[in-house]
PyMOL Python script that loads the backbone (N, CA, C, O; Angstrom):
from pymol import cmd

cmd.read_pdbstr("""\
ATOM      1  N   MET A   1       0.753  -1.282   0.058  1.00  0.00           N
ATOM      2  CA  MET A   1       0.033  -0.018   0.075  1.00  0.00           C
ATOM      3  C   MET A   1       0.924   1.200   0.063  1.00  0.00           C
ATOM      4  O   MET A   1       1.796   1.272   0.929  1.00  0.00           O
ATOM      5  N   SER A   2       0.789   2.234  -0.894  1.00  0.00           N
ATOM      6  CA  SER A   2       1.420   3.405  -1.008  1.00  0.00           C
ATOM      7  C   SER A   2       1.077   4.471  -0.008  1.00  0.00           C
ATOM      8  O   SER A   2      -0.035   4.488   0.519  1.00  0.00           O
ATOM      9  N   PHE A   3       1.901   5.266   0.239  1.00  0.00           N
ATOM     10  CA  PHE A   3       1.571   6.390   0.956  1.00  0.00           C
ATOM     11  C   PHE A   3       0.425   7.135   0.755  1.00  0.00           C
ATOM     12  O   PHE A   3      -0.303   7.548   1.658  1.00  0.00           O
ATOM     13  N   ARG A   4       0.246   7.326  -0.572  1.00  0.00           N
ATOM     14  CA  ARG A   4      -0.916   8.018  -1.179  1.00  0.00           C
ATOM     15  C   ARG A   4      -2.407   7.319  -0.820  1.00  0.00           C
ATOM     16  O   ARG A   4      -3.401   7.905  -0.390  1.00  0.00           O
ATOM     17  N   SER A   5      -2.262   5.943  -1.116  1.00  0.00           N
ATOM     18  CA  SER A   5      -3.366   5.165  -0.835  1.00  0.00           C
ATOM     19  C   SER A   5      -3.621   5.203   0.755  1.00  0.00           C
ATOM     20  O   SER A   5      -4.793   5.214   1.130  1.00  0.00           O
ATOM     21  N   ALA A   6      -2.639   5.223   1.660  1.00  0.00           N
ATOM     22  CA  ALA A   6      -2.865   5.088   2.842  1.00  0.00           C
ATOM     23  C   ALA A   6      -3.609   6.494   3.356  1.00  0.00           C
ATOM     24  O   ALA A   6      -4.541   6.517   4.161  1.00  0.00           O
ATOM     25  N   LEU A   7      -3.057   7.554   2.780  1.00  0.00           N
ATOM     26  CA  LEU A   7      -3.861   9.022   3.068  1.00  0.00           C
ATOM     27  C   LEU A   7      -5.143   8.966   2.728  1.00  0.00           C
ATOM     28  O   LEU A   7      -5.969   9.426   3.516  1.00  0.00           O
ATOM     29  N   LEU A   8      -5.546   8.416   1.537  1.00  0.00           N
ATOM     30  CA  LEU A   8      -6.852   8.091   1.086  1.00  0.00           C
ATOM     31  C   LEU A   8      -7.799   7.419   1.959  1.00  0.00           C
ATOM     32  O   LEU A   8      -8.917   7.847   2.246  1.00  0.00           O
ATOM     33  N   ALA A   9      -7.241   6.276   2.383  1.00  0.00           N
ATOM     34  CA  ALA A   9      -7.836   5.249   3.430  1.00  0.00           C
ATOM     35  C   ALA A   9      -8.187   6.077   4.514  1.00  0.00           C
ATOM     36  O   ALA A   9      -9.307   5.900   4.993  1.00  0.00           O
ATOM     37  N   ILE A  10      -7.331   7.096   5.083  1.00  0.00           N
ATOM     38  CA  ILE A  10      -7.779   7.906   6.190  1.00  0.00           C
ATOM     39  C   ILE A  10      -8.574   8.988   6.031  1.00  0.00           C
ATOM     40  O   ILE A  10      -9.112   9.407   7.057  1.00  0.00           O
ATOM     41  N   VAL A  11      -8.850   9.707   4.731  1.00  0.00           N
ATOM     42  CA  VAL A  11      -9.850  10.546   4.588  1.00  0.00           C
ATOM     43  C   VAL A  11     -11.103   9.828   4.541  1.00  0.00           C
ATOM     44  O   VAL A  11     -12.075  10.279   5.147  1.00  0.00           O
ATOM     45  N   LEU A  12     -11.179   8.696   3.844  1.00  0.00           N
ATOM     46  CA  LEU A  12     -12.465   7.813   3.936  1.00  0.00           C
ATOM     47  C   LEU A  12     -12.913   7.438   5.455  1.00  0.00           C
ATOM     48  O   LEU A  12     -14.074   7.498   5.861  1.00  0.00           O
ATOM     49  N   LEU A  13     -11.920   7.090   6.127  1.00  0.00           N
ATOM     50  CA  LEU A  13     -12.257   6.536   7.550  1.00  0.00           C
ATOM     51  C   LEU A  13     -12.590   7.946   8.524  1.00  0.00           C
ATOM     52  O   LEU A  13     -13.546   7.923   9.299  1.00  0.00           O
ATOM     53  N   GLY A  14     -11.910   8.882   8.430  1.00  0.00           N
ATOM     54  CA  GLY A  14     -12.195  10.280   8.845  1.00  0.00           C
ATOM     55  C   GLY A  14     -13.719  10.477   8.734  1.00  0.00           C
ATOM     56  O   GLY A  14     -14.540  10.418   9.650  1.00  0.00           O
ATOM     57  N   THR A  15     -13.969  10.765   7.199  1.00  0.00           N
ATOM     58  CA  THR A  15     -15.387  11.038   7.007  1.00  0.00           C
ATOM     59  C   THR A  15     -16.308   9.996   7.363  1.00  0.00           C
ATOM     60  O   THR A  15     -17.474  10.376   7.476  1.00  0.00           O
ATOM     61  N   LEU A  16     -16.078   8.738   7.576  1.00  0.00           N
ATOM     62  CA  LEU A  16     -17.033   7.900   8.018  1.00  0.00           C
ATOM     63  C   LEU A  16     -17.225   8.019   9.551  1.00  0.00           C
ATOM     64  O   LEU A  16     -18.356   7.803   9.986  1.00  0.00           O
ATOM     65  N   VAL A  17     -16.306   8.316  10.344  1.00  0.00           N
ATOM     66  CA  VAL A  17     -16.406   8.426  11.449  1.00  0.00           C
ATOM     67  C   VAL A  17     -17.371   9.923  11.770  1.00  0.00           C
ATOM     68  O   VAL A  17     -18.271   9.967  12.609  1.00  0.00           O
ATOM     69  N   HIS A  18     -17.019  10.876  11.057  1.00  0.00           N
ATOM     70  CA  HIS A  18     -17.834  12.069  10.987  1.00  0.00           C
ATOM     71  C   HIS A  18     -19.287  11.954  10.742  1.00  0.00           C
ATOM     72  O   HIS A  18     -20.103  12.616  11.383  1.00  0.00           O
ATOM     73  N   VAL A  19     -19.631  11.062   9.757  1.00  0.00           N
ATOM     74  CA  VAL A  19     -21.000  10.843   9.501  1.00  0.00           C
ATOM     75  C   VAL A  19     -21.694  10.069  10.449  1.00  0.00           C
ATOM     76  O   VAL A  19     -22.736  10.435  10.994  1.00  0.00           O
ATOM     77  N   VAL A  20     -21.126   9.015  10.645  1.00  0.00           N
ATOM     78  CA  VAL A  20     -21.633   8.189  12.003  1.00  0.00           C
ATOM     79  C   VAL A  20     -21.860   8.876  13.221  1.00  0.00           C
ATOM     80  O   VAL A  20     -22.918   8.841  13.848  1.00  0.00           O
ATOM     81  N   SER A  21     -20.849   9.496  13.537  1.00  0.00           N
ATOM     82  CA  SER A  21     -21.064  10.169  14.832  1.00  0.00           C
ATOM     83  C   SER A  21     -22.283  11.374  14.809  1.00  0.00           C
ATOM     84  O   SER A  21     -22.946  11.701  15.794  1.00  0.00           O
ATOM     85  N   LEU A  22     -22.400  11.911  13.526  1.00  0.00           N
ATOM     86  CA  LEU A  22     -23.718  12.956  13.414  1.00  0.00           C
ATOM     87  C   LEU A  22     -25.051  12.131  13.420  1.00  0.00           C
ATOM     88  O   LEU A  22     -26.090  12.574  13.908  1.00  0.00           O
ATOM     89  N   ILE A  23     -24.930  10.805  12.795  1.00  0.00           N
ATOM     90  CA  ILE A  23     -26.242  10.050  13.040  1.00  0.00           C
ATOM     91  C   ILE A  23     -26.484   9.384  14.440  1.00  0.00           C
ATOM     92  O   ILE A  23     -27.594   9.008  14.816  1.00  0.00           O
ATOM     93  N   LEU A  24     -25.573   9.301  15.017  1.00  0.00           N
ATOM     94  CA  LEU A  24     -25.541   8.882  16.362  1.00  0.00           C
ATOM     95  C   LEU A  24     -26.088  10.020  17.266  1.00  0.00           C
ATOM     96  O   LEU A  24     -26.965   9.784  18.097  1.00  0.00           O
ATOM     97  N   MET A  25     -25.574  11.226  17.098  1.00  0.00           N
ATOM     98  CA  MET A  25     -25.924  12.498  17.710  1.00  0.00           C
ATOM     99  C   MET A  25     -27.562  12.750  17.551  1.00  0.00           C
ATOM    100  O   MET A  25     -28.323  13.096  18.455  1.00  0.00           O
ATOM    101  N   MET A  26     -27.863  12.516  16.324  1.00  0.00           N
ATOM    102  CA  MET A  26     -29.325  12.708  15.897  1.00  0.00           C
ATOM    103  C   MET A  26     -30.220  11.559  16.729  1.00  0.00           C
ATOM    104  O   MET A  26     -31.315  11.872  17.196  1.00  0.00           O
ATOM    105  N   ALA A  27     -29.735  10.351  16.865  1.00  0.00           N
ATOM    106  CA  ALA A  27     -30.343   9.653  17.584  1.00  0.00           C
ATOM    107  C   ALA A  27     -30.509   9.907  19.136  1.00  0.00           C
ATOM    108  O   ALA A  27     -31.511   9.685  19.816  1.00  0.00           O
ATOM    109  N   ALA A  28     -29.369  10.391  19.509  1.00  0.00           N
ATOM    110  CA  ALA A  28     -29.583  10.808  21.017  1.00  0.00           C
ATOM    111  C   ALA A  28     -30.344  12.145  21.101  1.00  0.00           C
ATOM    112  O   ALA A  28     -30.608  12.518  22.244  1.00  0.00           O
ATOM    113  N   LEU A  29     -30.687  12.826  20.215  1.00  0.00           N
ATOM    114  CA  LEU A  29     -31.655  13.873  20.240  1.00  0.00           C
ATOM    115  C   LEU A  29     -32.992  13.615  20.286  1.00  0.00           C
ATOM    116  O   LEU A  29     -33.824  14.219  20.963  1.00  0.00           O
ATOM    117  N   ASP A  30     -33.234  12.390  19.298  1.00  0.00           N
ATOM    118  CA  ASP A  30     -34.493  11.808  19.090  1.00  0.00           C
ATOM    119  C   ASP A  30     -34.917  11.306  20.743  1.00  0.00           C
ATOM    120  O   ASP A  30     -35.948  11.608  21.345  1.00  0.00           O
ATOM    121  N   ARG A  31     -33.851  10.511  21.205  1.00  0.00           N
ATOM    122  CA  ARG A  31     -34.252   9.978  22.437  1.00  0.00           C
ATOM    123  C   ARG A  31     -34.609  11.057  23.609  1.00  0.00           C
ATOM    124  O   ARG A  31     -35.369  10.852  24.556  1.00  0.00           O
ATOM    125  N   ARG A  32     -33.938  12.168  23.348  1.00  0.00           N
ATOM    126  CA  ARG A  32     -34.387  13.284  24.345  1.00  0.00           C
ATOM    127  C   ARG A  32     -35.491  13.909  24.116  1.00  0.00           C
ATOM    128  O   ARG A  32     -35.851  14.815  24.867  1.00  0.00           O
ATOM    129  N   GLY A  33     -36.158  13.562  23.128  1.00  0.00           N
ATOM    130  CA  GLY A  33     -37.442  14.263  22.616  1.00  0.00           C
ATOM    131  C   GLY A  33     -37.434  15.572  21.688  1.00  0.00           C
ATOM    132  O   GLY A  33     -38.373  16.349  21.513  1.00  0.00           O
ATOM    133  N   GLN A  34     -36.117  15.630  21.124  1.00  0.00           N
ATOM    134  CA  GLN A  34     -36.045  16.668  20.034  1.00  0.00           C
ATOM    135  C   GLN A  34     -36.044  16.094  18.659  1.00  0.00           C
ATOM    136  O   GLN A  34     -35.209  15.257  18.316  1.00  0.00           O
ATOM    137  N   LYS A  35     -36.892  16.500  17.946  1.00  0.00           N
ATOM    138  CA  LYS A  35     -37.153  15.823  16.402  1.00  0.00           C
ATOM    139  C   LYS A  35     -36.036  16.201  15.534  1.00  0.00           C
ATOM    140  O   LYS A  35     -35.626  17.362  15.546  1.00  0.00           O
ATOM    141  N   THR A  36     -35.526  15.332  14.801  1.00  0.00           N
ATOM    142  CA  THR A  36     -34.689  15.460  14.011  1.00  0.00           C
ATOM    143  C   THR A  36     -35.205  14.890  12.642  1.00  0.00           C
ATOM    144  O   THR A  36     -36.151  14.107  12.565  1.00  0.00           O
ATOM    145  N   ASN A  37     -34.579  15.302  11.703  1.00  0.00           N
ATOM    146  CA  ASN A  37     -34.912  14.868  10.239  1.00  0.00           C
ATOM    147  C   ASN A  37     -34.071  14.320   9.533  1.00  0.00           C
ATOM    148  O   ASN A  37     -33.406  15.150   8.912  1.00  0.00           O
ATOM    149  N   PHE A  38     -33.711  12.975   9.285  1.00  0.00           N
ATOM    150  CA  PHE A  38     -32.603  12.370   8.592  1.00  0.00           C
ATOM    151  C   PHE A  38     -32.533  12.903   7.111  1.00  0.00           C
ATOM    152  O   PHE A  38     -31.464  13.155   6.555  1.00  0.00           O
ATOM    153  N   LEU A  39     -33.627  13.035   6.591  1.00  0.00           N
ATOM    154  CA  LEU A  39     -33.333  13.358   5.050  1.00  0.00           C
ATOM    155  C   LEU A  39     -32.799  14.898   4.800  1.00  0.00           C
ATOM    156  O   LEU A  39     -32.376  15.325   3.726  1.00  0.00           O
ATOM    157  N   LEU A  40     -32.905  15.594   5.962  1.00  0.00           N
ATOM    158  CA  LEU A  40     -32.535  17.158   6.029  1.00  0.00           C
ATOM    159  C   LEU A  40     -31.205  17.209   7.015  1.00  0.00           C
ATOM    160  O   LEU A  40     -30.889  18.237   7.614  1.00  0.00           O
ATOM    161  N   ALA A  41     -30.546  16.102   7.096  1.00  0.00           N
ATOM    162  CA  ALA A  41     -29.395  16.058   8.235  1.00  0.00           C
ATOM    163  C   ALA A  41     -28.378  16.978   7.401  1.00  0.00           C
ATOM    164  O   ALA A  41     -27.665  17.694   8.104  1.00  0.00           O
ATOM    165  N   ARG A  42     -28.228  17.056   6.252  1.00  0.00           N
ATOM    166  CA  ARG A  42     -27.045  17.888   5.722  1.00  0.00           C
ATOM    167  C   ARG A  42     -27.176  19.200   5.779  1.00  0.00           C
ATOM    168  O   ARG A  42     -26.172  19.904   5.892  1.00  0.00           O
ATOM    169  N   ILE A  43     -28.344  19.701   5.714  1.00  0.00           N
ATOM    170  CA  ILE A  43     -28.747  21.146   5.865  1.00  0.00           C
ATOM    171  C   ILE A  43     -28.627  21.419   7.348  1.00  0.00           C
ATOM    172  O   ILE A  43     -27.859  22.301   7.733  1.00  0.00           O
ATOM    173  N   TYR A  44     -29.283  20.772   8.124  1.00  0.00           N
ATOM    174  CA  TYR A  44     -29.355  20.891   9.506  1.00  0.00           C
ATOM    175  C   TYR A  44     -28.255  20.379  10.493  1.00  0.00           C
ATOM    176  O   TYR A  44     -28.469  20.298  11.703  1.00  0.00           O
ATOM    177  N   ALA A  45     -27.133  20.058   9.944  1.00  0.00           N
ATOM    178  CA  ALA A  45     -26.249  19.284  10.697  1.00  0.00           C
ATOM    179  C   ALA A  45     -25.638  20.233  11.935  1.00  0.00           C
ATOM    180  O   ALA A  45     -25.639  19.791  13.084  1.00  0.00           O
ATOM    181  N   PHE A  46     -25.196  21.358  11.678  1.00  0.00           N
ATOM    182  CA  PHE A  46     -24.628  22.155  12.707  1.00  0.00           C
ATOM    183  C   PHE A  46     -25.704  22.528  13.731  1.00  0.00           C
ATOM    184  O   PHE A  46     -25.309  22.639  14.891  1.00  0.00           O
ATOM    185  N   LYS A  47     -27.127  22.759  13.458  1.00  0.00           N
ATOM    186  CA  LYS A  47     -28.157  22.879  14.188  1.00  0.00           C
ATOM    187  C   LYS A  47     -28.233  21.609  15.213  1.00  0.00           C
ATOM    188  O   LYS A  47     -28.409  21.799  16.417  1.00  0.00           O
ATOM    189  N   TYR A  48     -28.092  20.330  14.671  1.00  0.00           N
ATOM    190  CA  TYR A  48     -28.315  19.357  15.413  1.00  0.00           C
ATOM    191  C   TYR A  48     -27.025  19.016  16.399  1.00  0.00           C
ATOM    192  O   TYR A  48     -27.197  18.436  17.472  1.00  0.00           O
ATOM    193  N   VAL A  49     -25.827  19.397  15.972  1.00  0.00           N
ATOM    194  CA  VAL A  49     -24.538  19.144  16.822  1.00  0.00           C
ATOM    195  C   VAL A  49     -24.555  20.239  18.004  1.00  0.00           C
ATOM    196  O   VAL A  49     -24.043  20.067  19.110  1.00  0.00           O
ATOM    197  N   LYS A  50     -25.208  21.351  17.591  1.00  0.00           N
ATOM    198  CA  LYS A  50     -25.212  22.365  18.542  1.00  0.00           C
ATOM    199  C   LYS A  50     -26.124  21.933  19.814  1.00  0.00           C
ATOM    200  O   LYS A  50     -25.721  21.995  20.975  1.00  0.00           O
ATOM    201  N   ALA A  51     -27.587  21.427  19.373  1.00  0.00           N
ATOM    202  CA  ALA A  51     -28.443  21.055  20.089  1.00  0.00           C
ATOM    203  C   ALA A  51     -27.934  19.888  20.944  1.00  0.00           C
ATOM    204  O   ALA A  51     -28.257  19.816  22.130  1.00  0.00           O
ATOM    205  N   TYR A  52     -27.147  18.977  20.365  1.00  0.00           N
ATOM    206  CA  TYR A  52     -26.689  17.777  21.108  1.00  0.00           C
ATOM    207  C   TYR A  52     -25.665  18.420  22.194  1.00  0.00           C
ATOM    208  O   TYR A  52     -25.821  18.245  23.402  1.00  0.00           O
ATOM    209  N   LYS A  53     -24.651  19.146  21.667  1.00  0.00           N
ATOM    210  CA  LYS A  53     -23.715  19.754  22.520  1.00  0.00           C
ATOM    211  C   LYS A  53     -24.368  20.349  23.949  1.00  0.00           C
ATOM    212  O   LYS A  53     -24.070  19.993  25.089  1.00  0.00           O
ATOM    213  N   GLU A  54     -25.214  21.222  23.600  1.00  0.00           N
ATOM    214  CA  GLU A  54     -26.065  21.770  24.587  1.00  0.00           C
ATOM    215  C   GLU A  54     -26.748  21.009  25.574  1.00  0.00           C
ATOM    216  O   GLU A  54     -26.734  21.142  26.797  1.00  0.00           O
ATOM    217  N   ALA A  55     -27.451  20.052  24.734  1.00  0.00           N
ATOM    218  CA  ALA A  55     -28.162  18.940  25.857  1.00  0.00           C
ATOM    219  C   ALA A  55     -27.171  18.043  26.701  1.00  0.00           C
ATOM    220  O   ALA A  55     -27.365  17.691  27.864  1.00  0.00           O
ATOM    221  N   HIS A  56     -26.061  17.730  25.906  1.00  0.00           N
ATOM    222  CA  HIS A  56     -25.206  17.085  26.913  1.00  0.00           C
ATOM    223  C   HIS A  56     -24.476  17.887  27.872  1.00  0.00           C
ATOM    224  O   HIS A  56     -24.217  17.369  28.959  1.00  0.00           O
ATOM    225  N   GLN A  57     -24.071  19.185  27.611  1.00  0.00           N
ATOM    226  CA  GLN A  57     -23.557  19.936  28.725  1.00  0.00           C
ATOM    227  C   GLN A  57     -24.510  20.232  29.869  1.00  0.00           C
ATOM    228  O   GLN A  57     -24.151  20.422  31.031  1.00  0.00           O
ATOM    229  N   LYS A  58     -25.621  20.249  29.475  1.00  0.00           N
ATOM    230  CA  LYS A  58     -26.608  20.501  30.722  1.00  0.00           C
ATOM    231  C   LYS A  58     -26.750  19.220  31.565  1.00  0.00           C
ATOM    232  O   LYS A  58     -27.046  19.278  32.759  1.00  0.00           O
ATOM    233  N   GLU A  59     -26.535  18.090  30.928  1.00  0.00           N
ATOM    234  CA  GLU A  59     -26.571  16.962  31.707  1.00  0.00           C
ATOM    235  C   GLU A  59     -25.293  16.660  32.444  1.00  0.00           C
ATOM    236  O   GLU A  59     -25.333  16.466  33.659  1.00  0.00           O
ATOM    237  N   THR A  60     -24.188  16.610  31.791  1.00  0.00           N
ATOM    238  CA  THR A  60     -22.874  16.233  32.283  1.00  0.00           C
ATOM    239  C   THR A  60     -21.983  17.315  32.491  1.00  0.00           C
ATOM    240  O   THR A  60     -21.114  17.144  33.346  1.00  0.00           O
ATOM    241  N   GLY A  61     -22.025  18.524  31.812  1.00  0.00           N
ATOM    242  CA  GLY A  61     -21.139  19.436  32.112  1.00  0.00           C
ATOM    243  C   GLY A  61     -19.940  19.366  31.026  1.00  0.00           C
ATOM    244  O   GLY A  61     -18.965  20.114  31.092  1.00  0.00           O
ATOM    245  N   LYS A  62     -20.105  18.453  30.087  1.00  0.00           N
ATOM    246  CA  LYS A  62     -19.015  18.261  29.095  1.00  0.00           C
ATOM    247  C   LYS A  62     -19.758  18.144  27.790  1.00  0.00           C
ATOM    248  O   LYS A  62     -20.918  17.745  27.693  1.00  0.00           O
ATOM    249  N   ALA A  63     -18.936  18.552  26.733  1.00  0.00           N
ATOM    250  CA  ALA A  63     -19.591  18.381  25.232  1.00  0.00           C
ATOM    251  C   ALA A  63     -19.997  17.200  24.900  1.00  0.00           C
ATOM    252  O   ALA A  63     -21.060  17.138  24.282  1.00  0.00           O
ATOM    253  N   GLY A  64     -19.404  16.178  25.158  1.00  0.00           N
ATOM    254  CA  GLY A  64     -19.822  14.641  24.832  1.00  0.00           C
ATOM    255  C   GLY A  64     -18.853  14.124  23.959  1.00  0.00           C
ATOM    256  O   GLY A  64     -18.023  14.782  23.330  1.00  0.00           O
ATOM    257  N   VAL A  65     -19.027  12.744  23.957  1.00  0.00           N
ATOM    258  CA  VAL A  65     -17.920  11.994  23.315  1.00  0.00           C
ATOM    259  C   VAL A  65     -18.502  12.101  21.672  1.00  0.00           C
ATOM    260  O   VAL A  65     -17.722  12.170  20.722  1.00  0.00           O
ATOM    261  N   LEU A  66     -19.687  12.101  21.551  1.00  0.00           N
ATOM    262  CA  LEU A  66     -19.965  12.026  19.948  1.00  0.00           C
ATOM    263  C   LEU A  66     -19.581  13.376  19.447  1.00  0.00           C
ATOM    264  O   LEU A  66     -18.927  13.452  18.406  1.00  0.00           O
ATOM    265  N   TYR A  67     -20.008  14.681  20.238  1.00  0.00           N
ATOM    266  CA  TYR A  67     -19.311  15.876  19.612  1.00  0.00           C
ATOM    267  C   TYR A  67     -17.838  15.734  19.374  1.00  0.00           C
ATOM    268  O   TYR A  67     -17.471  16.190  18.291  1.00  0.00           O
ATOM    269  N   GLN A  68     -16.940  15.225  20.108  1.00  0.00           N
ATOM    270  CA  GLN A  68     -15.530  15.180  20.038  1.00  0.00           C
ATOM    271  C   GLN A  68     -15.224  14.299  18.726  1.00  0.00           C
ATOM    272  O   GLN A  68     -14.482  14.644  17.806  1.00  0.00           O
ATOM    273  N   LEU A  69     -15.921  13.128  18.818  1.00  0.00           N
ATOM    274  CA  LEU A  69     -15.709  12.253  17.466  1.00  0.00           C
ATOM    275  C   LEU A  69     -16.127  12.979  16.124  1.00  0.00           C
ATOM    276  O   LEU A  69     -15.460  12.902  15.092  1.00  0.00           O
ATOM    277  N   TRP A  70     -17.170  13.610  16.236  1.00  0.00           N
ATOM    278  CA  TRP A  70     -17.668  14.485  15.028  1.00  0.00           C
ATOM    279  C   TRP A  70     -16.568  15.482  14.417  1.00  0.00           C
ATOM    280  O   TRP A  70     -16.295  15.695  13.236  1.00  0.00           O
ATOM    281  N   THR A  71     -15.939  16.110  15.768  1.00  0.00           N
ATOM    282  CA  THR A  71     -14.956  17.313  15.424  1.00  0.00           C
ATOM    283  C   THR A  71     -13.599  16.701  14.749  1.00  0.00           C
ATOM    284  O   THR A  71     -13.036  16.964  13.686  1.00  0.00           O
ATOM    285  N   ILE A  72     -13.315  15.816  15.757  1.00  0.00           N
ATOM    286  CA  ILE A  72     -11.960  14.984  15.260  1.00  0.00           C
ATOM    287  C   ILE A  72     -11.795  14.405  13.726  1.00  0.00           C
ATOM    288  O   ILE A  72     -10.846  14.533  12.952  1.00  0.00           O
ATOM    289  N   GLY A  73     -13.144  13.673  13.545  1.00  0.00           N
ATOM    290  CA  GLY A  73     -13.469  12.899  12.406  1.00  0.00           C
ATOM    291  C   GLY A  73     -13.250  13.872  11.101  1.00  0.00           C
ATOM    292  O   GLY A  73     -12.806  13.404  10.052  1.00  0.00           O
ATOM    293  N   ILE A  74     -13.517  14.958  11.209  1.00  0.00           N
ATOM    294  CA  ILE A  74     -13.589  15.756  10.138  1.00  0.00           C
ATOM    295  C   ILE A  74     -12.307  16.486   9.747  1.00  0.00           C
ATOM    296  O   ILE A  74     -11.958  16.722   8.590  1.00  0.00           O
ATOM    297  N   LEU A  75     -11.486  16.894  11.144  1.00  0.00           N
ATOM    298  CA  LEU A  75     -10.384  17.438  11.076  1.00  0.00           C
ATOM    299  C   LEU A  75      -9.250  16.575  10.535  1.00  0.00           C
ATOM    300  O   LEU A  75      -8.346  16.982   9.806  1.00  0.00           O
ATOM    301  N   VAL A  76      -9.416  15.314  10.992  1.00  0.00           N
ATOM    302  CA  VAL A  76      -8.387  14.144  10.205  1.00  0.00           C
ATOM    303  C   VAL A  76      -8.595  13.784   8.968  1.00  0.00           C
ATOM    304  O   VAL A  76      -7.696  13.377   8.233  1.00  0.00           O
ATOM    305  N   ALA A  77      -9.987  13.923   8.580  1.00  0.00           N
ATOM    306  CA  ALA A  77     -10.079  13.707   7.056  1.00  0.00           C
ATOM    307  C   ALA A  77      -9.738  14.999   6.182  1.00  0.00           C
ATOM    308  O   ALA A  77      -9.569  14.871   4.969  1.00  0.00           O
ATOM    309  N   LEU A  78      -9.642  16.182   6.773  1.00  0.00           N
ATOM    310  CA  LEU A  78      -9.264  17.485   6.285  1.00  0.00           C
ATOM    311  C   LEU A  78      -7.846  17.516   6.016  1.00  0.00           C
ATOM    312  O   LEU A  78      -7.380  17.934   4.955  1.00  0.00           O
ATOM    313  N   ALA A  79      -7.117  17.045   7.039  1.00  0.00           N
ATOM    314  CA  ALA A  79      -5.586  17.027   7.161  1.00  0.00           C
ATOM    315  C   ALA A  79      -5.097  15.971   6.316  1.00  0.00           C
ATOM    316  O   ALA A  79      -4.052  16.244   5.726  1.00  0.00           O
ATOM    317  N   ALA A  80      -5.620  14.766   6.097  1.00  0.00           N
ATOM    318  CA  ALA A  80      -5.175  13.849   5.378  1.00  0.00           C
ATOM    319  C   ALA A  80      -5.372  14.344   3.957  1.00  0.00           C
ATOM    320  O   ALA A  80      -4.449  14.197   3.155  1.00  0.00           O
ATOM    321  N   ALA A  81      -6.598  14.964   3.559  1.00  0.00           N
ATOM    322  CA  ALA A  81      -6.747  15.378   2.242  1.00  0.00           C
ATOM    323  C   ALA A  81      -5.715  16.426   1.804  1.00  0.00           C
ATOM    324  O   ALA A  81      -5.201  16.404   0.685  1.00  0.00           O
ATOM    325  N   LEU A  82      -5.498  17.144   2.535  1.00  0.00           N
ATOM    326  CA  LEU A  82      -4.559  18.251   2.413  1.00  0.00           C
ATOM    327  C   LEU A  82      -3.167  17.847   2.166  1.00  0.00           C
ATOM    328  O   LEU A  82      -2.451  18.348   1.298  1.00  0.00           O
ATOM    329  N   ALA A  83      -2.814  16.881   3.004  1.00  0.00           N
ATOM    330  CA  ALA A  83      -1.609  16.128   2.860  1.00  0.00           C
ATOM    331  C   ALA A  83      -1.283  15.406   1.513  1.00  0.00           C
ATOM    332  O   ALA A  83      -0.184  15.480   0.965  1.00  0.00           O
ATOM    333  N   TYR A  84      -2.368  14.687   1.027  1.00  0.00           N
ATOM    334  CA  TYR A  84      -2.620  14.110  -0.281  1.00  0.00           C
ATOM    335  C   TYR A  84      -2.573  15.075  -1.470  1.00  0.00           C
ATOM    336  O   TYR A  84      -2.003  14.753  -2.513  1.00  0.00           O
ATOM    337  N   VAL A  85      -3.048  16.009  -1.342  1.00  0.00           N
ATOM    338  CA  VAL A  85      -3.094  17.188  -2.310  1.00  0.00           C
ATOM    339  C   VAL A  85      -1.562  17.562  -2.330  1.00  0.00           C
ATOM    340  O   VAL A  85      -0.882  17.523  -3.355  1.00  0.00           O
ATOM    341  N   LEU A  86      -1.110  17.915  -1.131  1.00  0.00           N
ATOM    342  CA  LEU A  86       0.228  18.656  -1.307  1.00  0.00           C
ATOM    343  C   LEU A  86       1.354  17.488  -1.932  1.00  0.00           C
ATOM    344  O   LEU A  86       2.171  17.790  -2.802  1.00  0.00           O
ATOM    345  N   ILE A  87       1.260  16.270  -1.403  1.00  0.00           N
ATOM    346  CA  ILE A  87       2.310  15.208  -2.071  1.00  0.00           C
ATOM    347  C   ILE A  87       1.966  15.042  -3.241  1.00  0.00           C
ATOM    348  O   ILE A  87       2.892  14.744  -3.996  1.00  0.00           O
ATOM    349  N   ARG A  88       0.739  15.140  -3.791  1.00  0.00           N
ATOM    350  CA  ARG A  88       0.440  14.962  -5.318  1.00  0.00           C
ATOM    351  C   ARG A  88       0.975  16.222  -6.021  1.00  0.00           C
ATOM    352  O   ARG A  88       1.592  16.105  -7.079  1.00  0.00           O
ATOM    353  N   TRP A  89       0.757  17.402  -5.469  1.00  0.00           N
ATOM    354  CA  TRP A  89       1.286  18.513  -6.113  1.00  0.00           C
ATOM    355  C   TRP A  89       2.932  18.803  -6.199  1.00  0.00           C
ATOM    356  O   TRP A  89       3.529  19.426  -7.077  1.00  0.00           O
ATOM    357  N   ILE A  90       3.532  18.081  -4.875  1.00  0.00           N
ATOM    358  CA  ILE A  90       4.983  18.368  -4.848  1.00  0.00           C
ATOM    359  C   ILE A  90       5.698  17.255  -5.704  1.00  0.00           C
ATOM    360  O   ILE A  90       6.696  17.482  -6.387  1.00  0.00           O
ATOM    361  N   GLY A  91       5.076  16.019  -5.594  1.00  0.00           N
ATOM    362  CA  GLY A  91       5.734  14.919  -6.252  1.00  0.00           C
ATOM    363  C   GLY A  91       5.188  14.403  -7.290  1.00  0.00           C
ATOM    364  O   GLY A  91       5.730  13.462  -7.869  1.00  0.00           O
TER     365      GLY A  91
END
""", "prot")
cmd.dss("prot")
cmd.show_as("cartoon", "prot")
cmd.util.cbc("prot")
cmd.orient("prot")
């Protein structure tokens, strides 16, 4: 497996973690009585994430594991994508 292939795999894995954590946050909001719409999740993603973070902070005082996974997943994917583009551009 080449280094570029590994970077692409990291991008895909980070994106998968990002999407799955958003789905789990939406499920947690549904359990708390807040309605979410799966079909409009791409439009209301930041609204759902903010609502999850606020609800979890009220309960525990912390942002929550799913919020951290959501943030870390997209940051890892973006960093790996940037590294892939730079390596492809330079070499």
